[in-house]
N, C-alpha and C positions, 0 to 999 in steps of 0.2 A: 577336548574330550579327556576323560579321566585316564591317567597313564596306566599301563599294564604293570608297572613296577617302579619303585623309587630306589635309585642307586646312590648311596651316600659314601663319600670319603669320610675318614675319621678325623685325623689330626688337622686342626684348623677349621674343620667343617662342622663336625658334631661337638668337638671339645676344643677349648682354647689352649692347646698344648704346644703350639709352635714355639713360644718363648722358652719353654722347658727344653725342647729339642735343640733349639739354637744354642742355649747355654751348654748343653752336653757337647755339641760340636766345638764351641768356643774353648771349653776346658780341654777337650781332646787335642785340639790343634796347639793350644798353648803348652800342654805337657810335652808335645812332640817338638816344639819349637818351630812349627810351621806357620806361615803367614799366607793367607789368601785374601783377595779383595772382596769377595762376595759370598757370604754364607747361603745366599739364595739358591745357589746351584743344587743344594741338598734338599730344598723344600719340595715335598710331595713325591719324592723319589726314594727308592731303596738305597741305603748308604753304599752297599756293595756295588751297585750299578754305577754310582757316581765315581767311586774310587777306581772302578775298572775302565771307564771310558773318558772321564774328564782329565785333562792335563793338570798336573799338580805335583807337589813334593812327595806324594804317595806312590808315584808311578812304579817304583821298584818293590812295592810291598804287596802282600796278599790282601785283596780287597775284602774278603770275608773276615779275615782276622781284624782288620781295621774297623769294619762295621761292628764287630762284636765289642771292640774297645769303646766305641761311641755309645752303644746301648748300655754298657756297664756304668756309664756316667749319668744315666737317668735313674733317679731314686726309685727303689722298689715299691715304695708306698705312695708314689705320685698319683694324685687323683685330680686332674685338671678340671676347671669349671666348664660347664656346658656352654656352648654358643647359644645365644638367645634364639629360642624356637626349637631347640634340639628335641626336647621332650614332646612338644606339641606335634612336630612333624612326624615323629615315629608313631605316636598314638593316633593321630588323625589318619595316617595311612592304614593302620590296623583296623580302625573303625569303619573305613571305607572299603575294606577288603583288598587293599593294595599291598602286595608283598614288598618287603624292604630288604635290600641287600647292602652290606657294607663292603666296599672295595677299597682296600687300604694297602699302603706300602709297609705297614707295620707288621710285627710278628703276632702270633696268636696270644701270647702271654700279655701283650700290651692291650689287645682287644678285650681280653677278659678283665683287665684292671680298669681301663678307661670306660668301657661300655657296660661291663657287668657291675663292678663295685662303684665306679664313679657315677655314671648316668643311671644305672639300674634298669636298663631297657634291653639287655641282651636276650631275654626271653621273648622279646617282641621282634627280633630280627630273624628273618627266614633263611638267609644265606650270608655267610661271611667268606670273603676271598681275601687272603692275606699274602704277604710277600712269599710265603712258602708254597703257595698254590700255583704260581706261574713261573715260567722260565725267564720271561722278560717283564720288568716292571714298568711303571709309568715313566715316560709318556707313551709307551707301547700300549695298545688297546687290549692286551690279553686278559687283564683282570676284569674289565667290564664285559668282555665277550663271554668269559667263563661264568660270571654271575648271571648273565642272561640265559646261558645254556642251562645252568642248574635250576633256574626259575621256570624255564620253559616258555620264555617270552622273547619277542623280537626287540632288539635294541631300539629300533625306530619308534616303538610305542612307549618308550620309557622316559622318565625324567631323571637326570643326574645332577648332583650338587657337588661342587669342588671349590677349593680355595686357592689352588696353585695353577700356574700355567701348564705345568706338566700333567696335572690331573685333568684339567679341562681338555688339553690336547688328546689325552688318552680316550676320554669319553667321546669326543668328536670323531676320532679315528675309528671308534667302535660303531659309529653310526647311531648314537643315542639321539632320539628325536628332539629333546629339549635339554640343553646343557646349561645349568645355572652356575654362574660364578659368584662366590660370596667373598666380600672384600674384608675378611678378617685378617688376612695376611698380605695379600697383594692388592694393587689398585685396580679400579675399574678399567682404565686403558690397557693395563697389562693382561687382564683376564679376557678382555674383548679381543685383543690381538691374538690370543691363544685360541680363539674360536668360540667363546661363550656366546650363547644366543641371547641371554639376559643376565644382567649383573645386579645383585642385591646385597645389602649390608650384612645380612645374616639369614637364618633359616625361617624367620617368621613369614617372609613373603612366599616361601615355598609351600607353606600350608595352604595358601589360596589356590595353588595349582593342583591340589589333590581333591578339591571339592567339586 
């Protein structure tokens, strides 16, 4: 059946921006002289949440100040390339009368840059839930639940697309009926373990779920 709404993550799902963000973390950590084994702990999550709850050399520092430092290392004019199928999935949903929400761990300014100036589809998005809209970020389900509330739909009747285990886990915990993992950042086994119902290489396959 046609979904009641399409819930899309942004970084790594709509736009190929994860390399850009990983470089920002790499530079930030190098500037601080901090070494960690896996930058993947930051993927799909709000930086302040990671700094607040994950053990690391940042434990005695203010997580919000550290997050601001990381964001400052992302170029102001960065416009990442769209993930294959990004334009089609948004326009196909609109043509079918399916509302589209973006549920992201990013800030509003990044949404405006990446989705507005980069993809040029911000006018086709019905609801945007950013890091500032929720008290707890992914993998907590708050963002997806808020998107569904604002759209007036049941999560069980929706399709969500996510590229990270944290995002997949958040959508599953929110009770989204079909959670699609896209392997732009993480592997199929990793997304499946997080609870993805189906795993695809990009958003082109999601278009078929909207018809």
